[in-house]
N, CA, C and O atoms as a Tinker XYZ file with bonds, in Angstrom:
   324  protein
     1  N      0.847000   -1.175000    0.000000    73     2
     2  CA     0.000000    0.000000    0.000000    64     1     3
     3  C      0.893000    1.239000    0.000000    63     2     4     5
     4  O      1.670000    1.443000    0.932000    81     3
     5  N      0.789000    2.043000   -1.013000    73     3     6
     6  CA     1.564000    3.285000   -1.086000    64     5     7
     7  C      0.977000    4.302000   -0.125000    63     6     8     9
     8  O     -0.239000    4.415000    0.029000    81     7
     9  N      1.861000    5.026000    0.507000    73     7    10
    10  CA     1.425000    6.035000    1.467000    64     9    11
    11  C      2.249000    7.278000    1.269000    63    10    12    13
    12  O      3.466000    7.207000    1.097000    81    11
    13  N      1.607000    8.390000    1.293000    73    11    14
    14  CA     2.288000    9.662000    1.107000    64    13    15
    15  C      2.370000   10.379000    2.444000    63    14    16    17
    16  O      1.401000   10.428000    3.203000    81    15
    17  N      3.562000   10.943000    2.723000    73    15    18
    18  CA     3.726000   11.754000    3.929000    64    17    19
    19  C      4.370000   13.078000    3.533000    63    18    20    21
    20  O      5.045000   13.165000    2.507000    81    19
    21  N      4.163000   14.079000    4.329000    73    19    22
    22  CA     4.759000   15.392000    4.101000    64    21    23
    23  C      5.537000   15.760000    5.345000    63    22    24    25
    24  O      5.049000   15.605000    6.465000    81    23
    25  N      6.746000   16.248000    5.145000    73    23    26
    26  CA     7.582000   16.623000    6.283000    64    25    27
    27  C      8.196000   17.994000    6.045000    63    26    28    29
    28  O      8.392000   18.422000    4.907000    81    27
    29  N      8.487000   18.658000    7.128000    73    27    30
    30  CA     9.207000   19.925000    7.075000    64    29    31
    31  C     10.607000   19.634000    7.598000    63    30    32    33
    32  O     10.779000   19.265000    8.759000    81    31
    33  N     11.603000   19.800000    6.740000    73    31    34
    34  CA    12.975000   19.458000    7.100000    64    33    35
    35  C     13.712000   20.651000    7.683000    63    34    36    37
    36  O     13.581000   21.777000    7.203000    81    35
    37  N     14.492000   20.386000    8.732000    73    35    38
    38  CA    15.401000   21.416000    9.221000    64    37    39
    39  C     16.673000   21.355000    8.373000    63    38    40    41
    40  O     16.786000   20.503000    7.492000    81    39
    41  N     17.613000   22.237000    8.626000    73    39    42
    42  CA    18.814000   22.317000    7.793000    64    41    43
    43  C     19.613000   21.015000    7.785000    63    42    44    45
    44  O     20.056000   20.561000    6.729000    81    43
    45  N     19.794000   20.420000    8.952000    73    43    46
    46  CA    20.610000   19.197000    9.001000    64    45    47
    47  C     19.901000   18.027000    8.316000    63    46    48    49
    48  O     20.555000   17.196000    7.686000    81    47
    49  N     18.588000   17.955000    8.430000    73    47    50
    50  CA    17.838000   16.903000    7.739000    64    49    51
    51  C     17.874000   17.098000    6.234000    63    50    52    53
    52  O     17.983000   16.128000    5.484000    81    51
    53  N     17.785000   18.333000    5.790000    73    51    54
    54  CA    17.868000   18.627000    4.354000    64    53    55
    55  C     19.241000   18.245000    3.814000    63    54    56    57
    56  O     19.346000   17.710000    2.710000    81    55
    57  N     20.289000   18.513000    4.579000    73    55    58
    58  CA    21.642000   18.140000    4.162000    64    57    59
    59  C     21.777000   16.616000    4.083000    63    58    60    61
    60  O     22.385000   16.088000    3.152000    81    59
    61  N     21.213000   15.925000    5.055000    73    59    62
    62  CA    21.254000   14.457000    5.049000    64    61    63
    63  C     20.484000   13.906000    3.854000    63    62    64    65
    64  O     20.920000   12.943000    3.223000    81    63
    65  N     19.353000   14.508000    3.545000    73    63    66
    66  CA    18.565000   14.075000    2.389000    64    65    67
    67  C     19.363000   14.252000    1.097000    63    66    68    69
    68  O     19.309000   13.392000    0.217000    81    67
    69  N     20.091000   15.339000    0.975000    73    67    70
    70  CA    20.904000   15.563000   -0.223000    64    69    71
    71  C     21.953000   14.458000   -0.388000    63    70    72    73
    72  O     22.202000   13.987000   -1.498000    81    71
    73  N     22.554000   14.055000    0.718000    73    71    74
    74  CA    23.578000   13.001000    0.668000    64    73    75
    75  C     22.963000   11.689000    0.198000    63    74    76    77
    76  O     23.507000   11.026000   -0.685000    81    75
    77  N     21.835000   11.315000    0.783000    73    75    78
    78  CA    21.194000   10.050000    0.412000    64    77    79
    79  C     20.648000   10.132000   -1.010000    63    78    80    81
    80  O     20.700000    9.149000   -1.749000    81    79
    81  N     20.129000   11.284000   -1.397000    73    79    82
    82  CA    19.553000   11.462000   -2.728000    64    81    83
    83  C     20.603000   11.322000   -3.818000    63    82    84    85
    84  O     20.271000   10.909000   -4.929000    81    83
    85  N     21.872000   11.655000   -3.537000    73    83    86
    86  CA    22.945000   11.526000   -4.525000    64    85    87
    87  C     23.015000   10.110000   -5.087000    63    86    88    89
    88  O     23.281000    9.927000   -6.275000    81    87
    89  N     22.779000    9.112000   -4.242000    73    87    90
    90  CA    22.809000    7.718000   -4.685000    64    89    91
    91  C     21.442000    7.233000   -5.140000    63    90    92    93
    92  O     21.356000    6.336000   -5.979000    81    91
    93  N     20.384000    7.803000   -4.611000    73    91    94
    94  CA    19.040000    7.292000   -4.848000    64    93    95
    95  C     18.349000    7.932000   -6.037000    63    94    96    97
    96  O     17.519000    7.290000   -6.682000    81    95
    97  N     18.666000    9.170000   -6.340000    73    95    98
    98  CA    18.083000    9.823000   -7.505000    64    97    99
    99  C     16.891000   10.709000   -7.230000    63    98   100   101
   100  O     16.727000   11.736000   -7.889000    81    99
   101  N     16.061000   10.347000   -6.287000    73    99   102
   102  CA    14.879000   11.172000   -6.007000    64   101   103
   103  C     14.696000   11.299000   -4.499000    63   102   104   105
   104  O     15.199000   10.483000   -3.727000    81   103
   105  N     13.972000   12.329000   -4.097000    73   103   106
   106  CA    13.684000   12.510000   -2.670000    64   105   107
   107  C     12.922000   11.310000   -2.116000    63   106   108   109
   108  O     13.232000   10.815000   -1.033000    81   107
   109  N     11.927000   10.849000   -2.862000    73   107   110
   110  CA    11.109000    9.730000   -2.382000    64   109   111
   111  C     11.943000    8.479000   -2.167000    63   110   112   113
   112  O     11.834000    7.827000   -1.128000    81   111
   113  N     12.784000    8.138000   -3.154000    73   111   114
   114  CA    13.613000    6.939000   -3.009000    64   113   115
   115  C     14.639000    7.137000   -1.897000    63   114   116   117
   116  O     14.937000    6.196000   -1.162000    81   115
   117  N     15.179000    8.339000   -1.765000    73   115   118
   118  CA    16.145000    8.616000   -0.700000    64   117   119
   119  C     15.512000    8.413000    0.672000    63   118   120   121
   120  O     16.141000    7.844000    1.564000    81   119
   121  N     14.293000    8.866000    0.848000    73   119   122
   122  CA    13.608000    8.693000    2.138000    64   121   123
   123  C     13.338000    7.219000    2.382000    63   122   124   125
   124  O     13.515000    6.743000    3.504000    81   123
   125  N     12.911000    6.480000    1.356000    73   123   126
   126  CA    12.665000    5.042000    1.532000    64   125   127
   127  C     13.954000    4.323000    1.927000    63   126   128   129
   128  O     13.953000    3.490000    2.832000    81   127
   129  N     15.058000    4.651000    1.241000    73   127   130
   130  CA    16.350000    4.027000    1.566000    64   129   131
   131  C     16.753000    4.358000    2.998000    63   130   132   133
   132  O     17.150000    3.473000    3.757000    81   131
   133  N     16.650000    5.617000    3.363000    73   131   134
   134  CA    17.048000    6.040000    4.713000    64   133   135
   135  C     16.205000    5.347000    5.782000    63   134   136   137
   136  O     16.734000    4.940000    6.816000    81   135
   137  N     14.921000    5.210000    5.546000    73   135   138
   138  CA    14.056000    4.532000    6.514000    64   137   139
   139  C     14.420000    3.059000    6.651000    63   138   140   141
   140  O     14.472000    2.533000    7.763000    81   139
   141  N     14.674000    2.388000    5.526000    73   139   142
   142  CA    15.061000    0.973000    5.595000    64   141   143
   143  C     16.386000    0.810000    6.329000    63   142   144   145
   144  O     16.537000   -0.095000    7.150000    81   143
   145  N     17.360000    1.698000    6.031000    73   143   146
   146  CA    18.661000    1.611000    6.705000    64   145   147
   147  C     18.538000    1.884000    8.201000    63   146   148   149
   148  O     19.167000    1.203000    9.011000    81   147
   149  N     17.740000    2.864000    8.566000    73   147   150
   150  CA    17.546000    3.173000    9.988000    64   149   151
   151  C     16.878000    2.012000   10.707000    63   150   152   153
   152  O     17.258000    1.674000   11.828000    81   151
   153  N     15.883000    1.396000   10.066000    73   151   154
   154  CA    15.199000    0.252000   10.673000    64   153   155
   155  C     16.168000   -0.914000   10.856000    63   154   156   157
   156  O     16.146000   -1.577000   11.893000    81   155
   157  N     17.014000   -1.170000    9.865000    73   155   158
   158  CA    17.988000   -2.261000    9.965000    64   157   159
   159  C     18.970000   -2.014000   11.108000    63   158   160   161
   160  O     19.307000   -2.940000   11.846000    81   159
   161  N     19.432000   -0.764000   11.258000    73   159   162
   162  CA    20.346000   -0.441000   12.366000    64   161   163
   163  C     19.663000   -0.646000   13.718000    63   162   164   165
   164  O     20.275000   -1.159000   14.655000    81   163
   165  N     18.407000   -0.247000   13.815000    73   163   166
   166  CA    17.700000   -0.419000   15.095000    64   165   167
   167  C     17.489000   -1.893000   15.418000    63   166   168   169
   168  O     17.621000   -2.302000   16.571000    81   167
   169  N     17.156000   -2.703000   14.387000    73   167   170
   170  CA    16.990000   -4.134000   14.629000    64   169   171
   171  C     18.309000   -4.741000   15.086000    63   170   172   173
   172  O     18.336000   -5.542000   16.020000    81   171
   173  N     19.404000   -4.362000   14.431000    73   171   174
   174  CA    20.715000   -4.895000   14.811000    64   173   175
   175  C     21.076000   -4.497000   16.237000    63   174   176   177
   176  O     21.577000   -5.313000   17.010000    81   175
   177  N     20.818000   -3.242000   16.577000    73   175   178
   178  CA    21.114000   -2.753000   17.936000    64   177   179
   179  C     20.273000   -3.508000   18.959000    63   178   180   181
   180  O     20.774000   -3.880000   20.020000    81   179
   181  N     18.997000   -3.736000   18.648000    73   179   182
   182  CA    18.133000   -4.480000   19.571000    64   181   183
   183  C     18.639000   -5.903000   19.762000    63   182   184   185
   184  O     18.595000   -6.441000   20.868000    81   183
   185  N     19.125000   -6.515000   18.673000    73   183   186
   186  CA    19.668000   -7.869000   18.762000    64   185   187
   187  C     20.913000   -7.889000   19.644000    63   186   188   189
   188  O     21.098000   -8.802000   20.449000    81   187
   189  N     21.758000   -6.882000   19.488000    73   187   190
   190  CA    22.974000   -6.811000   20.309000    64   189   191
   191  C     22.637000   -6.624000   21.779000    63   190   192   193
   192  O     23.244000   -7.250000   22.648000    81   191
   193  N     21.674000   -5.765000   22.054000    73   191   194
   194  CA    21.258000   -5.538000   23.445000    64   193   195
   195  C     20.734000   -6.833000   24.046000    63   194   196   197
   196  O     21.068000   -7.172000   25.181000    81   195
   197  N     19.916000   -7.558000   23.292000    73   195   198
   198  CA    19.366000   -8.825000   23.784000    64   197   199
   199  C     20.484000   -9.832000   24.037000    63   198   200   201
   200  O     20.443000  -10.562000   25.027000    81   199
   201  N     21.480000   -9.879000   23.154000    73   199   202
   202  CA    22.607000  -10.798000   23.321000    64   201   203
   203  C     23.426000  -10.435000   24.550000    63   202   204   205
   204  O     23.831000  -11.320000   25.302000    81   203
   205  N     23.675000   -9.150000   24.766000    73   203   206
   206  CA    24.423000   -8.704000   25.947000    64   205   207
   207  C     23.662000   -9.070000   27.221000    63   206   208   209
   208  O     24.256000   -9.545000   28.189000    81   207
   209  N     22.355000   -8.847000   27.217000    73   207   210
   210  CA    21.555000   -9.184000   28.396000    64   209   211
   211  C     21.574000  -10.687000   28.658000    63   210   212   213
   212  O     21.642000  -11.122000   29.807000    81   211
   213  N     21.513000  -11.478000   27.585000    73   211   214
   214  CA    21.555000  -12.932000   27.745000    64   213   215
   215  C     22.898000  -13.360000   28.323000    63   214   216   217
   216  O     22.945000  -14.180000   29.240000    81   215
   217  N     23.984000  -12.815000   27.797000    73   215   218
   218  CA    25.309000  -13.182000   28.301000    64   217   219
   219  C     25.522000  -12.704000   29.732000    63   218   220   221
   220  O     26.134000  -13.405000   30.538000    81   219
   221  N     25.024000  -11.523000   30.048000    73   219   222
   222  CA    25.186000  -10.985000   31.405000    64   221   223
   223  C     24.461000  -11.836000   32.435000    63   222   224   225
   224  O     24.872000  -11.895000   33.594000    81   223
   225  N     23.388000  -12.494000   32.020000    73   223   226
   226  CA    22.630000  -13.305000   32.969000    64   225   227
   227  C     23.120000  -14.751000   33.021000    63   226   228   229
   228  O     22.588000  -15.553000   33.789000    81   227
   229  N     24.122000  -15.093000   32.220000    73   227   230
   230  CA    24.661000  -16.452000   32.167000    64   229   231
   231  C     25.816000  -16.571000   33.162000    63   230   232   233
   232  O     26.938000  -16.146000   32.886000    81   231
   233  N     25.521000  -17.151000   34.315000    73   231   234
   234  CA    26.507000  -17.264000   35.389000    64   233   235
   235  C     27.729000  -18.063000   34.990000    63   234   236   237
   236  O     28.848000  -17.696000   35.349000    81   235
   237  N     27.542000  -19.152000   34.253000    73   235   238
   238  CA    28.698000  -19.968000   33.870000    64   237   239
   239  C     29.585000  -19.214000   32.882000    63   238   240   241
   240  O     30.807000  -19.360000   32.913000    81   239
   241  N     28.985000  -18.416000   32.013000    73   239   242
   242  CA    29.775000  -17.615000   31.075000    64   241   243
   243  C     30.588000  -16.561000   31.829000    63   242   244   245
   244  O     31.761000  -16.347000   31.523000    81   243
   245  N     29.974000  -15.909000   32.805000    73   243   246
   246  CA    30.696000  -14.902000   33.594000    64   245   247
   247  C     31.852000  -15.550000   34.354000    63   246   248   249
   248  O     32.935000  -14.973000   34.451000    81   247
   249  N     31.620000  -16.750000   34.894000    73   247   250
   250  CA    32.678000  -17.459000   35.620000    64   249   251
   251  C     33.839000  -17.800000   34.682000    63   250   252   253
   252  O     35.003000  -17.652000   35.054000    81   251
   253  N     33.526000  -18.250000   33.483000    73   251   254
   254  CA    34.562000  -18.569000   32.518000    64   253   255
   255  C     35.354000  -17.320000   32.127000    63   254   256   257
   256  O     36.572000  -17.378000   31.960000    81   255
   257  N     34.655000  -16.193000   31.984000    73   255   258
   258  CA    35.328000  -14.935000   31.649000    64   257   259
   259  C     36.304000  -14.539000   32.760000    63   258   260   261
   260  O     37.396000  -14.053000   32.468000    81   259
   261  N     35.932000  -14.737000   34.014000    73   259   262
   262  CA    36.834000  -14.425000   35.127000    64   261   263
   263  C     38.083000  -15.288000   35.080000    63   262   264   265
   264  O     39.188000  -14.805000   35.328000    81   263
   265  N     37.909000  -16.565000   34.763000    73   263   266
   266  CA    39.053000  -17.479000   34.671000    64   265   267
   267  C     39.994000  -17.028000   33.559000    63   266   268   269
   268  O     41.210000  -16.981000   33.749000    81   267
   269  N     39.437000  -16.701000   32.415000    73   267   270
   270  CA    40.250000  -16.246000   31.288000    64   269   271
   271  C     40.970000  -14.950000   31.650000    63   270   272   273
   272  O     42.151000  -14.791000   31.341000    81   271
   273  N     40.269000  -14.026000   32.301000    73   271   274
   274  CA    40.890000  -12.758000   32.705000    64   273   275
   275  C     42.062000  -13.005000   33.661000    63   274   276   277
   276  O     43.112000  -12.376000   33.535000    81   275
   277  N     41.879000  -13.924000   34.616000    73   275   278
   278  CA    42.957000  -14.248000   35.552000    64   277   279
   279  C     44.147000  -14.874000   34.828000    63   278   280   281
   280  O     45.299000  -14.571000   35.141000    81   279
   281  N     43.864000  -15.754000   33.854000    73   279   282
   282  CA    44.943000  -16.380000   33.089000    64   281   283
   283  C     45.700000  -15.336000   32.270000    63   282   284   285
   284  O     46.927000  -15.384000   32.187000    81   283
   285  N     44.989000  -14.412000   31.678000    73   283   286
   286  CA    45.644000  -13.354000   30.912000    64   285   287
   287  C     46.475000  -12.455000   31.805000    63   286   288   289
   288  O     47.559000  -12.020000   31.416000    81   287
   289  N     45.974000  -12.173000   33.003000    73   287   290
   290  CA    46.724000  -11.339000   33.947000    64   289   291
   291  C     48.030000  -12.001000   34.342000    63   290   292   293
   292  O     49.036000  -11.320000   34.542000    81   291
   293  N     48.025000  -13.326000   34.458000    73   291   294
   294  CA    49.251000  -14.053000   34.795000    64   293   295
   295  C     50.275000  -13.964000   33.659000    63   294   296   297
   296  O     51.481000  -13.977000   33.906000    81   295
   297  N     49.795000  -13.874000   32.420000    73   295   298
   298  CA    50.683000  -13.818000   31.258000    64   297   299
   299  C     51.222000  -12.424000   30.984000    63   298   300   301
   300  O     52.238000  -12.268000   30.307000    81   299
   301  N     50.549000  -11.420000   31.505000    73   299   302
   302  CA    50.928000  -10.034000   31.230000    64   301   303
   303  C     52.244000   -9.709000   31.942000    63   302   304   305
   304  O     52.477000  -10.133000   33.073000    81   303
   305  N     53.090000   -8.950000   31.257000    73   303   306
   306  CA    54.353000   -8.562000   31.905000    64   305   307
   307  C     54.077000   -7.596000   33.054000    63   306   308   309
   308  O     53.079000   -6.875000   33.062000    81   307
   309  N     54.997000   -7.604000   34.026000    73   307   310
   310  CA    54.865000   -6.668000   35.136000    64   309   311
   311  C     54.993000   -5.256000   34.610000    63   310   312   313
   312  O     55.810000   -4.991000   33.729000    81   311
   313  N     54.193000   -4.345000   35.141000    73   311   314
   314  CA    54.297000   -2.948000   34.708000    64   313   315
   315  C     55.466000   -2.284000   35.405000    63   314   316   317
   316  O     55.775000   -2.574000   36.561000    81   315
   317  N     56.106000   -1.390000   34.677000    73   315   318
   318  CA    57.236000   -0.642000   35.225000    64   317   319
   319  C     56.784000    0.795000   35.434000    63   318   320   321
   320  O     56.307000    1.441000   34.501000    81   319
   321  N     56.930000    1.287000   36.636000    73   319   322
   322  CA    56.517000    2.657000   36.957000    64   321   323
   323  C     57.670000    3.603000   36.937000    63   322   324
   324  O     57.494000    4.796000   37.186000    81   323
């Protein structure tokens, strides 16, 4: 279903539209591209947040990370002050 919207752009939005329009050819296609790209970034960010929350709640994973951190600390050279 095609839908038409009207927006009033501020200076920075107009500049951003010009950048996207250079590749897209028209204002309409530029807005469609920008919306799809923004949606994809938000989905990716939401997925990352969910993954971080899942890992943070995994006690065995946190325990393993502590072991690895301790092993790495043992391998690190002594700091010289």
